[in-house]
C-alpha positions, 0 to 999 in steps of 0.5 A, a space after each residue: 500500500 502506497 504511503 500517504 503523501 504528507 502536505 508539508 505546507 499544511 503542516 507548517 501552517 498548522 504549527 504556525 497557528 498552534 504557536 500563535 494560539 499559545 502566544 495569544 493565551 500567554 498574552 492574555 495571562 500577562 494582562 491578568 498579571 498586570 491587572 486582575 482576572 477581569 483584564 483577560 480580554 482588555 486588549 482587542 483582537 486587532 491590538 493583539 495582532 499588532 503585538 503578535 507581529 512585533 514578537 522577535 528575539 531580544 538580542 542578536 549576536 554578530 562576530 566582530 570583523 576579522 575575528 575567527 569565532 565559529 558559527 558553532 560557538 555563536 549558536 552555543 552562546 545563543 543557547 546559553 543566553 536564552 536559557 539564562 533569560 528564561 530562568 532569571 526574573 525581574 519585578 513587574 512593579 516597584 512593590 509586590 512580588 509579581 515577577 516575570 522572566 527576562 525572556 517573557 518580559 521582552 516577548 510580552 510585557 515590553 510590546 504591551 508597554 510599547 503598543 498601549 502607549 502609542 498615541 494614535 492607537 485607542 481602545 476601551 480600557 487603555 487608561 487602566 495601563 497608566 499606572 503600569 506604564 509609570 514603571 516602564 523605564 525602571 523595568 527596561 533598565 533592570 532588564 538591560 542590567 540583568 541581560 548584560 550581566 548574563 552575557 558577561 558571565 557566559 563570556 567569562 565562563 567560555 574563556 580558556 587560557 589554553 587559547 591565550 585569549 578572552 571573549 569580550 562583547 559590546 552591547 548596542 541598543 537597536 531600534 526596530 524600524 519595521 512593524 511599528 505603528 506610527 507615533 509609537 514608542 521605540 521598540 529596541 533589541 540588543 545587538 551583541 558584538 562578540 570579539 576576542 582579546 589576545 593575552 600577552 605571551 612572552 618568554 622568560 628564563 627560570 633557572 636554566 630553562 626558557 619558558 613561554 608564559 601567558 598573562 592572566 587577567 579578566 574582562 569587565 564588561 559595561 554596556 558599550 565597552 569591555 576593559 581588561 583588568 590584569 592580575 597583579 601582585 604587590 611587590 611589597 608582599 613579595 619583599 622585592 628590594 627597593 619596591 615602592 608602595 603601590 608597585 605591582 608585578 603583572 601575573 603570568 602563568 605557564 602551561 604546566 600550571 594550567 594543566 596541574 590545576 585542571 588535573 589536581 582540582 578537576 575544574 569542569 571548565 577551563 574558565 574556572 582556572 582563570 577565575 581562581 587565579 584572578 580572584 587569588 590576586 584580587 584579595 590579600 592572600 598569604 604569601 610564603 617565601 620559599 627562597 630568593 624570589 620563590 613563593 607559595 601563594 594561597 589559592 582559594 575557590 570561593 571562600 575555601 582554601 584549596 591549595 597554593 600557587 608556586 610562583 617565581 618573580 623574574 624579569 619584573 613579572 610573577 610567574 605561576 609555575 605550578 599548583 599544589 593542592 592543600 594536602 600536597 607534600 610541598 604545602 605547610 598543611 601537607 607537611 603537617 598532615 604527614 606528621 600527624 598520620 605518618 603518610 609520606 609523599 609516596 603514600 599520598 601518591 599511591 592513595 591519591 589524596 593530593 587529588 580533589 576528585 579522589 577525595 570528593 569521590 571518597 568516604 573520608 568526610 564521613 569518617 570522624 577520625 580521618 576528618 579530625 586529622 585533616 582538621 588538625 592539619 589545617 585541611 578542613 577547607 578541602 573537606 568542606 569543598 568535597 561536601 559542596 561538590 557532592 551537594 551540587 557543585 559538580 557544574 564547576 568542579 568535575 566529579 566522576 561518580 562512577 569511580 567512587 572510592 568508598 574504601 579510602 578511609 579504610 586504606 588511610 586507617 591501615 596506613 596511619 601509624 598508631 601513636 604518630 606525632 599528634 603534637 602541634 607541628 609548624 612548618 618554617 618557610 625554609 622547609 619548603 
């Protein structure tokens, strides 16, 4: 029996009619949100048809001239921004708890404001929208602020030091010139122009070896400009002879350090590496001198200390050479943990307790005795980080739940020397 021929044109018309029906129903719903249930049919059909004709995307993305940003990247950016606009809200009124998603604001509320205050467009009940229109400027500015923050956060989340560049954007308000009735207020959409900001790469000599290093910093976005803020370390904290107050050294990083922090802290995204480094040098951190122009610099994730950056001051810049997780043998806390447990560097390597994913996948946070030893060693922050990763931080720090090690606490008990040094233990800087 021959297959029935499908009328594609008729299918498309049906789908378009269904989409329009859904839109009109939601438009009536938002009229009731603005007013009350009696407002469901306050907009006459011709006005609703005009509003339906004005629907469109709240923003458009274009790639700056000369940039080699792929269509796949732009499509991914659209998806992320749209998802965030659906999940973030703004207040409809200055008082009260009536909210609307940023996406629905642009699709429904903004067109209602624009059409209802078109001078030549009259209909019964139009005056009821006067009080609502009084807050229109506040709503639009709030909408612009939130969308700018969303795009800024997403661009930052897509940054990758391995590519030696950061994503930037500028944000222009563009007026729709088509489909607007005469004498109407301007209906605007946002034109987002995406570009990249290359990071400086230079060669330095550390010891007898020449190494390529990349500058570290972050992009701060405003509506019409993007500014690069370099990570910097105050020279007086580095105890550089002759350093003047306020003098700072720009921070650079070598590829080995990027690889180590991705490996040992198991960051889900390369952008998390940049975030950790930038935040480390934005706040005052403890810096331990381990030799001439050699340092350990405390490294935090959010409010939790996760380890140290091993860095060298050379040629007027501070170079991050590697990352040590807090339990590593090269850190003060790692040495104290060795003294308390009897574990040596090879033991830690075998048990992989200088690896965040091993710790987060294990049962050590549930073992009171092991937890107490970590706390005594000053490693309580890593236990808290493991707890947070298990409770929802997987989107930032990768947690492979298929490789959980429920036997780690048992193995640690077997390794720990009974009666090991339990007294207070302090590490001198020269021990590092």
